[in-house]
C-alpha positions in Angstrom: 94.4 -33.3 81.1 93.4 -34.6 77.7 90.5 -36.6 79.0 89.3 -33.7 81.0 89.4 -31.4 77.9 87.4 -33.9 75.8 84.6 -34.2 78.4 84.5 -30.4 78.7 84.1 -30.2 74.9 81.2 -32.7 74.9 79.3 -31.4 77.9 79.5 -27.8 76.5 77.1 -28.9 73.8 74.6 -30.1 76.4 71.6 -28.5 74.6 72.5 -29.8 71.2 74.2 -26.7 69.9 75.3 -26.8 66.3 78.8 -28.0 65.5 80.1 -24.5 64.7 79.3 -23.3 68.1 80.8 -26.4 69.7 84.1 -25.6 68.0 84.0 -22.1 69.6 83.5 -23.7 73.0 86.5 -26.0 72.5 88.8 -23.1 72.1 87.4 -21.5 75.2 87.7 -24.7 77.2 91.4 -25.1 76.4 92.2 -21.6 77.5 90.1 -21.9 80.6 91.8 -25.3 81.6 95.2 -23.7 81.4 94.1 -20.9 83.7 92.4 -23.3 86.2 95.6 -25.3 86.5 97.5 -22.2 87.7 94.8 -21.2 90.1 96.0 -20.9 93.7 94.4 -23.3 96.3 93.7 -20.3 98.6 91.6 -18.7 95.8 89.5 -21.9 95.4 88.8 -21.9 99.1 87.7 -18.3 99.1 85.3 -19.0 96.2 83.9 -22.1 98.0 83.1 -20.0 101.1 81.4 -17.3 99.0 78.9 -19.9 97.5 76.8 -19.6 100.7 76.6 -15.9 100.2 74.9 -15.8 96.8 71.4 -14.3 96.4 68.8 -16.9 95.5 65.0 -17.1 95.3 63.4 -19.6 97.6 59.7 -19.0 98.2 56.4 -20.6 97.4 54.7 -17.2 97.4 56.1 -15.5 94.3 54.5 -17.6 91.5 52.5 -14.7 90.1 55.6 -12.6 89.9 57.9 -15.2 88.3 55.3 -16.4 85.8 55.3 -12.9 84.3 59.0 -13.2 83.8 58.9 -16.8 82.5 55.4 -17.0 80.9 53.8 -20.3 79.8 52.8 -19.8 76.1 50.3 -22.7 76.3 49.0 -22.7 79.8 47.2 -25.7 81.3 45.4 -26.3 84.5 47.5 -26.4 87.7 45.7 -27.9 90.7 46.0 -26.6 94.2 48.5 -28.3 96.5 51.5 -30.3 95.2 51.0 -29.2 91.6 51.2 -25.5 92.6 54.3 -26.2 94.6 55.9 -27.9 91.6 54.9 -25.0 89.4 56.7 -22.6 91.7 59.8 -24.8 91.9 60.1 -24.8 88.1 59.8 -21.1 87.9 62.2 -20.6 90.8 64.6 -22.9 89.1 64.7 -20.7 86.0 65.2 -17.6 88.0 68.1 -19.0 90.0 69.7 -20.5 86.9 69.7 -17.1 85.2 71.4 -15.6 88.3 74.6 -17.6 87.5 76.1 -21.0 88.4 76.7 -20.2 92.1 73.1 -19.3 92.6 71.9 -22.4 90.7 74.1 -24.6 92.7 73.0 -23.1 96.0 69.4 -23.6 94.8 70.2 -27.1 93.7 71.2 -28.0 97.3 67.6 -27.1 98.2 65.7 -28.5 95.2 67.5 -31.8 95.2 68.4 -34.4 97.8 71.7 -36.3 97.9 69.8 -39.2 96.5 68.3 -37.3 93.6 69.2 -38.5 90.1 69.3 -36.4 86.9 69.5 -38.1 83.5 71.2 -35.6 81.1 71.0 -36.5 77.4 70.4 -40.1 78.4 73.3 -40.2 81.0 72.4 -41.0 84.6 74.1 -38.7 87.1 74.1 -38.1 90.9 73.5 -34.6 92.1 77.2 -34.0 92.7 78.1 -35.2 89.2 75.3 -33.2 87.7 76.5 -30.1 89.4 80.1 -30.8 88.3 79.0 -31.2 84.6 77.1 -27.9 84.8 80.0 -26.2 86.4 82.2 -27.2 83.4 79.6 -26.2 80.8 78.8 -22.8 82.3 82.4 -21.8 82.7 82.6 -21.8 78.9 79.2 -20.5 77.9 76.2 -18.7 79.2 72.8 -20.4 78.9 69.8 -18.1 79.5 66.4 -19.6 80.2 63.4 -18.1 78.4 59.7 -18.8 78.2 57.9 -22.1 78.6 56.0 -23.5 75.6 54.4 -26.0 77.9 54.3 -26.9 81.6 52.2 -30.0 82.2 51.9 -31.0 85.8 50.1 -34.2 86.8 50.3 -35.5 90.3 54.0 -35.7 91.2 55.2 -35.6 87.6 55.8 -32.7 85.3 56.9 -32.2 81.6 58.3 -28.9 80.4 59.2 -27.6 76.9 61.0 -24.3 76.9 63.2 -21.9 75.1 66.8 -20.9 76.0 69.6 -18.8 74.5 73.2 -19.9 74.5 75.7 -17.1 74.5 79.4 -17.5 73.6 81.2 -14.3 73.2 79.1 -12.2 70.8 77.3 -15.3 69.4 73.8 -16.1 70.5 72.1 -19.4 69.5 68.4 -20.0 70.2 67.2 -23.4 71.2 64.4 -25.4 72.8 64.5 -28.4 75.1 62.1 -30.8 76.8 62.4 -32.3 80.3 60.4 -34.7 82.6 60.8 -34.5 86.3 59.4 -36.5 89.3 58.9 -34.5 92.5 58.1 -35.5 96.1 56.7 -33.3 98.9 58.9 -33.9 101.9 56.9 -31.3 103.8 58.4 -29.3 106.6 61.6 -27.4 106.0 62.6 -29.7 103.1 59.5 -28.9 101.0 59.0 -30.1 97.5 62.1 -31.6 95.9 63.3 -33.5 92.9 63.4 -37.3 93.0 64.6 -37.8 89.5 64.7 -35.8 86.3 65.2 -36.5 82.6 66.8 -33.6 80.7 66.4 -34.0 77.0 67.3 -37.3 75.1 70.5 -38.8 73.8 72.5 -36.7 71.4 76.1 -35.9 70.5 76.7 -34.9 74.2 76.2 -38.5 75.3 79.8 -39.8 75.2 81.2 -36.7 77.0 78.6 -36.9 79.7 79.6 -40.5 80.5 82.8 -39.2 81.9 80.9 -37.6 84.8 79.3 -40.9 85.9 80.2 -42.9 89.0 80.4 -46.8 88.8 76.9 -47.3 90.4 75.2 -45.0 87.9 77.0 -46.7 85.0 75.8 -50.1 86.3 72.2 -48.9 86.7 72.2 -47.3 83.3 73.5 -50.4 81.6 70.8 -52.5 83.3 68.2 -50.1 82.0 69.7 -50.4 78.5 69.7 -54.2 78.6 66.1 -54.2 79.8 65.0 -52.2 76.8 67.0 -54.3 74.3 65.4 -57.5 75.7 62.0 -56.1 76.3 59.1 -57.9 74.6 55.8 -56.2 73.9 53.0 -58.2 75.4 50.8 -60.0 72.8 47.4 -58.7 73.5 44.7 -56.7 71.7 44.2 -54.5 74.8 46.4 -51.5 74.0 46.5 -50.3 77.6 48.1 -53.6 78.6 50.2 -53.9 75.5 51.9 -50.5 75.9 52.7 -50.1 79.5 52.9 -46.7 81.3 55.6 -47.2 83.9 54.6 -44.1 85.9 50.8 -43.7 85.5 49.1 -40.6 86.7 45.5 -39.7 87.3 43.4 -38.4 84.4 40.5 -36.2 85.3 40.0 -34.2 82.1 36.9 -34.9 80.0 38.9 -35.9 76.9 41.8 -37.6 78.7 40.6 -41.1 78.0 40.0 -40.3 74.3 43.5 -38.7 74.1 45.1 -41.8 75.6 43.3 -44.1 73.2 44.5 -42.0 70.2 48.2 -42.1 71.5 48.1 -45.8 72.1 46.5 -46.5 68.7 49.3 -44.4 67.1 51.9 -46.5 68.8 50.4 -49.7 67.7 49.9 -48.6 64.1 53.5 -47.6 63.9 54.6 -51.0 65.1 52.3 -52.7 62.6 54.1 -51.2 59.6 54.3 -48.0 57.6 51.1 -48.5 55.6 49.0 -48.9 58.7 50.8 -45.9 60.3 50.1 -43.6 57.3 46.4 -44.6 57.4 46.3 -43.8 61.1 47.9 -40.4 60.5 45.0 -39.5 58.3 42.6 -40.4 61.1 44.5 -39.3 64.2 46.0 -36.0 62.9 44.2 -33.0 61.4 45.1 -32.5 57.8 46.5 -29.1 58.6 48.4 -30.3 61.6 52.1 -29.2 62.0 54.9 -31.5 63.1 58.3 -30.3 64.4 61.3 -32.2 65.7 62.9 -29.1 67.4 65.8 -29.3 64.9 63.9 -28.4 61.8 61.1 -26.1 60.6 57.5 -27.1 61.0 56.6 -29.9 58.6 53.2 -30.3 56.9 51.6 -33.7 57.2 52.6 -34.5 53.6 56.2 -33.7 54.3 56.1 -35.7 57.5 54.7 -38.8 55.8 57.4 -38.6 53.2 60.1 -38.5 55.9 58.6 -41.5 57.7 58.5 -43.5 54.4 62.2 -42.7 53.9 63.0 -43.5 57.5 61.6 -47.0 57.6 63.7 -48.0 54.6 66.8 -47.4 56.7 65.7 -48.2 60.3 63.4 -50.7 62.0 62.1 -48.7 65.0 59.8 -50.3 67.6 58.1 -48.2 70.2 58.0 -50.4 73.3 56.6 -48.7 76.4 56.1 -45.3 78.1 57.8 -43.8 81.1 55.0 -41.2 81.2 51.9 -40.0 79.5 50.8 -36.7 81.1 47.5 -35.3 80.0 46.1 -32.0 81.0 43.4 -30.0 79.2 44.0 -30.3 75.4 47.7 -31.2 75.7 49.6 -34.5 76.3 53.3 -35.0 77.1 54.9 -38.4 76.2 58.2 -39.9 77.4 58.7 -43.3 75.7 61.3 -45.9 75.0 62.1 -47.6 71.7 64.5 -50.0 70.0 66.1 -49.3 66.6 67.7 -51.7 64.2 69.9 -50.3 61.6 68.9 -52.2 58.5 72.3 -51.9 56.9 74.5 -52.9 59.8 71.9 -54.9 61.8 73.1 -53.1 64.9 70.2 -52.7 67.5 70.2 -49.8 69.9 67.7 -48.4 72.4 66.7 -44.9 73.5 64.0 -42.6 74.6 61.9 -39.8 73.0 59.9 -36.9 74.4 56.9 -35.5 72.7 54.2 -32.9 73.2 50.8 -33.2 71.4 48.0 -30.7 71.1 44.5 -31.9 70.5 41.4 -30.1 69.2 37.8 -31.2 68.5 37.4 -31.3 64.7 33.8 -32.0 63.9 32.8 -35.3 65.6 36.4 -36.4 66.2 39.2 -35.4 68.5 42.4 -34.9 66.5 46.1 -34.0 66.9 46.7 -30.5 65.5 50.4 -30.0 66.6 53.3 -32.3 67.4 56.7 -31.4 68.9 59.2 -34.2 69.4 62.7 -34.5 70.7 
């Protein structure tokens, strides 16, 4: 029972809710666990049967209706075909989530296959384990999906950045989160479904989420971690070969190649030291650009530079390769891997980051005018 309580506590802060809110969740979890233990088997069976009766949305023809309910603040081009299907799946997912756990689970059995994988805060989970973790979390709190800041869809990949509200009793906490998802069109009755997803990056939910893993997922996750820790950046002046994109997509926008070059140059300048990176910021970013890490207020470029100078005195961070760089119109979404050496303890860890960048033409140069990172 103690182990179960601990993992419930950790998973309840899946979206990085502040510590005070997490303590409130803990109390609710303890009370709920006692009630669940006394629940009669017959009641559980009845609830299981009712799961099939929940009202869910499942149609490719209601995109216009749903996008009014869940608007995209910074809309980008969505191409006909697979991308439109993915767009609908994302909107439908928000609608079914907000109808409650049973509706979301029923929808999940349509959206995912039994082989689908979802990485939640850096923890690799099967569909069954993912649903179990959400069941635990949503029994203690209510998470309401809001509007999308961005929805970039390129080929079979998508990156989303959106708002949500966490409700615990009379307390409401606003938050934002980023996700990357790979889809596949199975056609026929199966339709467009998730192959793998990455929901946010590692945070204080990580240890608790590990309790939901099976042995195979733990093995694969450790192999991925070992790969990052041993990874060596190729020695070449060709930045497109030096910083690999593991899941490349097609770029058809006029400025896409320029945007890609700016991103790669930023990676390389960071790895070459803080002086070169600060020089690059003056070139790659507009002087009035804003930077936000989702946990703090918008920072000016001067504030951001000071934070980076302080950071490199404590940590040696190397940006090593990309899972994705999605580019559509004047936006780019990045999912990348890094290693981090604590300069005090000499401990080396590895992780991932997600970032959205907005570009605008400033005179003769294309520049970053906004950055949002998680």
